C-alpha positions as CSV (number, residue, x, y, z in Angstrom):
1,G,-22.9,30.9,55.3
2,N,-19.2,31.5,56.2
3,Q,-18.0,28.6,54.1
4,E,-19.2,30.4,51.0
5,L,-17.1,33.5,51.6
6,P,-14.1,34.0,49.3
7,T,-10.7,33.3,50.7
8,A,-7.5,35.3,50.2
9,V,-5.2,34.7,47.3
10,N,-1.7,36.0,46.3
11,I,-0.5,36.2,49.9
12,T,2.9,37.7,50.1
13,W,5.4,38.6,52.9
14,S,7.2,42.0,52.6
15,S,9.9,42.6,55.1
16,I,12.8,45.1,55.4
17,N,14.9,45.3,58.5
18,F,12.3,43.1,60.3
19,K,9.4,45.4,59.6
20,T,7.0,42.9,58.1
21,I,3.9,43.5,56.1
22,L,1.5,40.8,55.0
23,Q,-0.4,41.5,51.8
24,W,-3.1,39.6,49.9
25,Q,-6.1,39.9,47.5
26,P,-9.1,40.5,46.9
27,K,-10.6,43.5,48.4
28,P,-13.5,42.2,50.6
29,S,-17.2,43.1,49.9
30,G,-19.7,42.2,52.5
31,Y,-17.2,40.4,54.7
32,F,-14.0,41.0,56.6
33,Y,-10.5,39.5,57.1
34,T,-8.8,38.5,60.3
35,V,-5.1,37.5,60.4
36,E,-3.7,34.8,62.6
37,I,0.0,34.3,62.9
38,H,1.0,30.7,63.7
39,G,4.6,30.0,65.0
40,Q,6.2,26.6,65.5
41,T,6.5,27.1,69.2
42,S,4.7,30.3,70.0
43,D,1.0,30.9,70.7
44,T,-1.2,32.0,67.9
45,K,-1.6,35.8,67.6
46,K,-4.5,37.6,66.0
47,K,-3.8,40.7,64.0
48,C,-5.9,43.2,62.0
49,I,-9.2,41.8,63.4
50,L,-12.2,42.4,61.2
51,T,-10.3,44.5,58.7
52,T,-11.4,45.5,55.2
53,E,-7.8,46.2,54.2
54,T,-5.7,43.7,52.2
55,E,-2.5,44.3,54.1
56,C,-1.5,43.9,57.8
57,D,1.6,45.0,59.7
58,V,2.5,41.8,61.6
59,T,5.9,43.0,62.9
60,D,5.2,42.7,66.6
61,A,3.9,39.2,66.2
62,L,7.2,38.0,64.8
63,R,9.5,39.0,67.7
64,N,11.2,35.6,67.8
65,V,12.9,36.3,64.6
66,K,14.5,32.9,64.2
67,E,11.1,31.1,64.4
68,T,9.2,30.1,61.2
69,Y,5.7,31.4,60.9
70,T,2.6,30.9,58.7
71,A,-0.3,33.3,58.4
72,H,-3.9,32.2,58.3
73,I,-6.1,34.8,56.7
74,L,-9.7,34.2,57.8
75,S,-12.7,35.4,55.8
76,V,-15.5,36.3,58.3
77,T,-18.7,38.2,58.8
78,S,-18.8,40.6,61.7
79,S,-20.7,37.9,63.7
80,G,-18.6,35.0,62.3
81,M,-16.0,35.4,65.0
82,D,-18.5,34.7,67.8
83,N,-19.8,31.3,66.7
84,F,-18.1,27.9,66.9
85,E,-17.8,27.3,63.1
86,E,-14.4,27.5,61.7
87,P,-14.4,30.3,59.1
88,P,-12.8,29.7,55.7
89,F,-9.2,30.8,55.5
90,A,-6.1,30.8,53.3
91,V,-2.6,29.9,54.4
92,S,0.5,31.8,53.5
93,E,3.9,30.4,52.6
94,K,6.3,29.9,55.5
95,F,8.3,32.9,56.6
96,T,11.4,33.1,58.8
97,P,12.4,36.7,59.6
98,Y,16.0,36.0,60.4
99,S,16.7,34.4,57.0
100,Q,14.2,36.3,54.8
101,T,14.0,39.9,55.9
102,V,15.8,42.2,53.5
103,L,18.7,44.3,54.8
104,G,18.0,48.0,54.3
105,K,20.3,50.7,53.2
106,P,23.2,51.6,55.4
107,A,23.5,55.3,56.2
108,I,26.8,56.9,55.3
109,Q,27.8,59.3,58.1
110,N,31.2,60.6,56.9
111,Y,33.8,59.9,54.2
112,I,37.2,61.4,53.3
113,Q,39.8,60.8,50.7
114,K,43.2,61.8,52.2
115,G,46.3,61.0,50.2
116,S,46.1,57.4,49.1
117,K,43.4,56.4,51.7
118,L,39.7,56.5,51.4
119,N,37.8,56.3,54.8
120,V,34.1,55.7,55.0
121,V,32.1,55.7,58.3
122,F,28.5,54.4,58.3
123,Q,25.6,53.4,60.5
124,D,23.6,50.1,60.8
125,P,19.9,50.3,59.8
126,L,17.5,50.2,62.7
127,T,14.7,47.6,63.3
128,P,11.3,48.3,64.8
129,Y,12.2,46.2,67.8
130,A,13.2,48.2,71.0
131,F,15.4,47.5,74.0
132,P,13.8,47.8,77.4
133,N,15.2,51.4,77.6
134,G,13.2,52.3,74.5
135,S,16.1,52.6,72.0
136,F,15.7,50.7,68.8
137,Q,17.8,47.6,68.0
138,S,19.9,47.8,64.9
139,I,20.2,44.9,62.5
140,R,23.7,44.3,64.0
141,D,22.1,43.8,67.4
142,I,20.1,40.9,65.9
143,F,22.5,39.4,63.4
144,Q,25.7,40.0,65.4
145,N,28.6,38.1,63.7
146,D,26.4,36.9,60.9
147,L,26.4,40.5,59.5
148,E,29.1,42.0,57.4
149,Y,29.3,45.0,55.0
150,K,30.8,45.3,51.6
151,L,32.2,48.6,50.1
152,Y,32.2,48.8,46.3
153,Y,34.4,51.6,45.0
154,W,35.8,52.7,41.7
155,K,37.6,55.5,40.0
156,D,35.3,58.3,39.0
157,Q,34.2,57.9,35.4
158,S,35.5,54.3,35.3
159,S,33.6,51.1,35.2
160,G,36.1,48.8,37.0
161,K,34.9,48.1,40.6
162,K,36.8,46.9,43.6
163,D,35.3,45.8,46.9
164,A,36.3,45.5,50.5
165,M,34.6,43.8,53.5
166,T,34.2,44.8,57.2
167,K,32.3,43.7,60.3
168,S,32.8,47.1,61.9
169,H,31.4,50.6,61.1
170,N,34.1,51.9,58.9
171,F,36.2,51.1,55.8
172,E,39.8,52.2,55.0
173,V,41.0,51.3,51.5
174,S,44.0,52.3,49.4
175,V,43.3,54.4,46.4
176,D,45.1,56.5,43.8
177,S,45.7,59.8,45.4
178,T,45.4,61.7,42.1
179,K,42.0,60.3,41.2
180,N,38.5,60.7,42.7
181,Y,36.4,57.7,43.7
182,C,32.8,56.8,43.9
183,F,31.4,54.2,46.2
184,Y,28.4,52.6,47.9
185,I,27.9,50.1,50.8
186,Q,25.7,47.0,51.1
187,G,24.9,44.7,54.0
188,N,25.6,41.0,53.6
189,I,24.6,37.8,55.4
190,P,27.0,35.1,54.1
191,S,25.3,32.3,56.0
192,R,22.0,32.8,54.1
193,R,21.1,30.7,51.1
194,E,19.0,33.5,49.6
195,N,18.7,37.3,50.1
196,R,22.4,37.5,51.1
197,S,22.9,41.0,49.9
198,G,20.9,43.9,51.1
199,Q,19.8,47.2,49.6
200,E,22.6,49.5,48.3
201,S,23.3,52.8,50.0
202,M,23.4,56.0,48.0
203,V,26.3,56.4,45.7
204,L,28.8,59.2,46.8
205,C,31.9,60.5,45.2
206,T,35.0,62.2,46.5
207,S,36.2,65.6,45.1
208,V,39.8,65.7,46.2
209,G,42.2,66.8,43.4
210,R,39.4,67.0,40.9
211,S,40.7,68.8,37.8
212,I,38.5,70.8,35.4
213,L,39.3,68.2,32.8
214,D,37.9,65.4,35.1
215,E,34.9,67.5,35.9
216,Y,33.8,68.5,32.4
217,G,35.7,66.2,30.0
218,A,37.7,67.0,26.9
219,E,34.7,67.7,24.7
220,V,33.9,70.9,26.7
221,F,37.4,72.1,26.1
222,I,37.2,71.5,22.4
223,I,34.0,73.5,22.3
224,I,35.6,76.3,24.3
225,A,38.6,76.3,22.0
226,V,36.4,76.5,18.9
227,I,34.4,79.4,20.4
228,A,37.6,81.2,21.3
229,I,39.0,80.8,17.8
230,A,35.7,82.1,16.4
231,V,35.8,85.1,18.7
232,I,39.4,85.9,17.9
233,T,38.7,85.5,14.1
234,L,35.7,87.7,14.4
235,A,37.7,90.3,16.3
236,I,40.4,90.3,13.6
237,V,37.9,90.5,10.8
238,L,36.2,93.5,12.5
239,S,39.5,95.2,13.1
240,V,40.4,94.9,9.4
241,I,37.0,96.2,8.3
242,L,37.2,99.1,10.7
243,C,40.7,99.9,9.6
244,K,39.7,99.8,5.9
245,R,36.7,102.1,6.7
246,K,39.0,104.6,8.5
247,K,41.4,104.7,5.5
248,A,38.5,105.1,3.1
249,K,37.1,107.9,5.2
250,A,40.5,109.6,5.4
251,A,40.9,109.4,1.6
252,R,37.5,110.9,1.0
253,E,38.3,113.8,3.3
254,K,41.4,114.6,1.3
255,E,39.7,114.6,-2.1
256,P,38.3,118.3,-2.0
257,L,41.7,119.6,-1.1
258,N,43.2,118.0,-4.1
259,G,40.5,119.6,-6.3
260,V,41.3,123.2,-5.2
């Protein structure tokens, strides 16, 4: 009976900062899935036993991040795990966390543009793996000297980017002290063949020496000038009209005296 059960298809690994989710299709009907993680040197680990879901968090089964794993997704009935028949299963592509997990967004802690220097301080993304004291390891704790960060920065409202690299937690780059700058940070693993660059941090911009013209652009000033001219013109026109009315009124008031 088990051999007639459908097997999983479209198996994919999704991993960011070593938190790894296995996903597949189709949704089961009348049967269950059980995931087995097979390492090259480690013992087989069962995860998500008798699940009706089509995804499984396998992070804690991949603690040896430099090992290469495959996942076997077994299709079973509730009693199928108790007999000696091998249930039908599908096998995933190979996955090596160290070389395939995506680097997450760095968190920018502080930044300041002072004179001709831009300083940016940031934090490493954390992983789900903990030290014995309970604190979580960062990606730097795992990648160590393989990890570097790139700062991409440019003059505000300009498209020309510059970049700088560091293996520490801060950048200091030379900038034009009269201009504001925008920037973001991205983790990088140069030793990788693929997935070298990680996710981009949020884009932030400095505001030192920001003029009104930089803030709003010349178009706004043109509009303001046109409105000002219109207001001044209207004021002049109204003044002339009021002046003429006063003169006309004064002339009318004098007419009876002239007739006497």
